[in-house]
N, C-alpha and C positions, 0 to 999 in steps of 0.2 A: 503492498498500499505504500504512494507517494507522499511524503510530508509535505508541508505550506513551509517554505523561505521566510527569511524576512526580507522583506522587502521597502525599501526607502523611496519616498514621492517626492517630487519638487516641480513646480509649474513655475515659467515666466511666459507673458503675453497668450503668445498659442502651441507655446513648446512645452512638452510634458518630459521629465526625466526621471529615470525609473533604475534605480540600482538594486540588484539582486544580491545578497550578500551568501555568496557560494565561494568558493575557492576549488581548484583542479577540476572546473567544471567540464562536463565531456557530453556529447548526445545534445547539445543544446537544440531544442526546436521552439520557436517563436511561432505564433500565426495568429490572424489580425480578420474577427468575421464581424464586418458592419463596425461597429463600437465596441466589441468584446476582444479583450488581448488575451490569449494563451500562450503559457510559459510550460515549459518541460527542459528538464536536464538531471545529470546524475553528478554529484559532487558532495564536496564537504560542507555541511551549514551548520545550523544551532545543534543539531541531533546529529554529530558525526555524515561519517559517510552514507549516502541514500539516494533515494531519487525523490526530486522537489518538482513541485508545479504548483499554479495557480492559476486564475482566471479575474481579469480586473475589466470591469466594464465603465467604459468612458462615457460622458454625457454626448460628445458628437461624434462622427464615425471619422475611421484614421484613414488617410491614402496609403495603400501598401507598399506602392511602389517608393515612395519618399521613405515611409517607414525602413525599410531594407536598406535603402542607402544610409541613413543615420545610423542605423543599427551597426553595419559595417564598418562606416568608419569609427564607430564608439570604440567596438571592439581592437580595430587596431591601435588606437590609441592608450587602450587598456594593457594590449601586449606588450606595448613598446613599455609602460611604466612598471609591468610585472617584472619585465626583462631587467629594468636597472635596479629594481629594487633585489630581483634574484641575486645580480652580481654583489650587490651590496653585503644582503646577508651571508651568501657562500663566503665572500673575503673576510668578514667581519668572524665568522664562525671558525673559518680555516685558520688564521691569526691565534684566535682564543686556544685551539686544539693543541696547535705547535707549540704556544708559552706551558699548558698545563701538561702536556705529555714531556715536554722537556725538564720541568720541576719531577715529575712522576719518576721518570728514568734515572734521572740524576741521584733522587735521593733514593732511589732503592739498588740501582750500584754502589752509592756509598755504604749504604748498610751493609751489603755483601763484605764491602775490600776492608771498612773501619771497624765495623760492628758497632757497639754501643756507644762508642767514642764521636760517632757522625750526628747524635743525637744533639751536643752539645755545641754545634756549629751551626747548624740548618739556617739561622737568620742570617748570618755572613754571606754565606753559599748561595741561597735560594731567593732571599728578600728582594732584590732588585725586580727579578722577572715575576716575582709572585705582584708586587707594586705596579708594575707592567699591567699585567693580567687582571687585577681588581680595579684600578682605574678606567680600563676600556671597558669593565662590565657595566660601568652604570650607562652604556648605551644600548645596553635591553632594558632601561628602564623606559628609555624615550622611544625605543621599540617597541614597546607596548604602549605607550601613551597617546603615539600617533597614529597607533592600528596597522604597523609594517607588520607582526608577528600579531599572532591570534593567542593570545594570554594575557591574566588580569595584572595590573599596573603592581596591584599589593604584594603580591606574592614576589616578584621580581624586585621590587623595593626593599623588601623585610631581607630579602638575602644579601642585596647590594650593600647597605646601609649596615647591616649586623656584621657581614664580612671584613668592610673595610673600617666597620670603629675598632675590632679586633687586631687587624692589621696594624692601623696607623695611630692607636690610642693605645691600646694596650701593649703591644708589640714594637710598634716602631717608636715611641716617645719614652719608652723607660728601657734603657741600655740592661738593665739588672734581668730584663727579662729573655734579652739576646738570646743566652745561654739554658735558657731551662729546656728540658727535653719536651714539654707541652709542646712549644712549636712544632716541632718535627712531628706531631701525630696531627696538629691541627692542619698544617700544611698537606700531608701525604694523604690525609681522609678528605680533604679539599680537589685536590687532583685526583684523585680515583675517580668522585663523582663525573667530573670534567671531562676527561677522556672517552667518557662514553657518551656522556650529554651531547657535546660538540659534534662528533662526525655524524649522530644521527641526524642532527639540523641540518648537516652540510648535503644530506644525501636528499633531504625533505624538499631543499631546496629546487631540484630537479624530478621532484615527485618519484623517488628511488627508496626502495625497503631493502635492508637485508635485517631478516628475521631475528638471527641472533643478535644483532646489535640494538633491533627494537626492542627484544626481550630484554637484554643487559641494560638498556636506557629506563626501562621502566620498571627497575625490580631492584638492580644495586643499591641506588638511594634508600630502601629500607632499612639495611642496617646501617650504612655508614653516614647516612642524614643525623639520625639521632647521636650516631656517636659522635661526628663532627660539633653538633653543639654542647654534649657534653665537654668532649676536650675545649672547645669555647669557655665553658662556665669553668671550669678548671683554673685556665690562663685568666680568668678575671679575678677568681678568688686569691690566685697566688697576687696577682698585682696592688689586690686592697691593702695590706700592709706595705707596699713601698710607697702607694701614693699616700697614705697617713704620714711617713715616716719624710718623705720627700715634699709633703706640701704640693704640690706638683697638681696646678690647675684648681686648685682650692677658690674658696668664692671668699672674699673678703668682707667683712661684716664692721660696722662703726664700734668704737673701744667700746662705749655703752653696753651692746650686746656681747660681744666676745671678738676673739681675734679672726677668726674663719670657718666656712663649712668645708670639710673636706670633700674632694671629689669620690670620695670611697661612697659615702651616701647615695650618690648618684650611680655607683657600680651596682650597689643592693638594688636598685629599682632598676637597673638596665638586665641584672639577673631576672629578675620577673619579667620582664618584656621578654627576655630571649625565649624561657620556657613557652609563654602566649605565642610568639613569634613560630615556634617548632611547631606548635598547634594547629596555626592555620596553616603554615607551607605544607605540613604532613597531610593533613585533610585534600588541599588543595592536588597535590601529588598524590593522594591514593585514586580520588575523583578520576584524574588523569588518566591512570593505570587502568581502572573500573572500565570506565570508558572505550580505551584504545583496545581493550580485549575483547569488550563486549563486542563492539563495532566489527572486528575482523571474525568473530564467531558467528557473529549473523551474516555476514558477504560467506564465509565457508559454508554455512546450512543453505 
């Protein structure tokens, strides 16, 4: 049974503009009979990969020849935009994949060669590339905000802000944290997730799928993401004592009230928000996984 897609309507003078919210659309059929427009296509819409159709009754009859010419022009314009968007998204995901792959492989090799000693110099050997990758990751929030990718802004924002807070505030600003083994576990868990996520997105740019990679992308996060948040929480807890001693980022107060408010109080609040963000993102990722494999199962049947 065909589903109804999301349709956006705009009108200017005697012209009507319709935008059907479908990606990877195939077998598109558009017919006009007097003042009724019929649309049918296969693609990925609000309820996943399926067949979508709708009929729209207009106030006045439509000239079929003129409609076909304009539809063809709009398709050509859209295909050009999609091509530019595809190149941009592919290059972005490729750069991120190369960056996180370098981090993961470098840390793995050093662990085998130097053993436990590699845990204590992770920041000095890896941080520059991690800084680059995480600064670049802010593009994902913009991609979601401007509709370049079909994902929510909130989950992307939670992950990017959360990681950058740990990287720049907890690790970057405290030299005492540079030699802590927790840096190794945080970086390793982050990169272990991304080396599957970004190549999956790269293939998706060209509507290509590798089933093993798809399963890994929607599965490995289930143990790794909570472990990553747990490692981040350990890093925050370890930094609280250092912030109390150094008074770094403390908020000054009038002398009549007291000297200052330690930044550690903000960290206690952040710990609560961190696990709240874990719940929000875990639910979001689980829904993605459930929707993905439910759609594939429906297509197989």
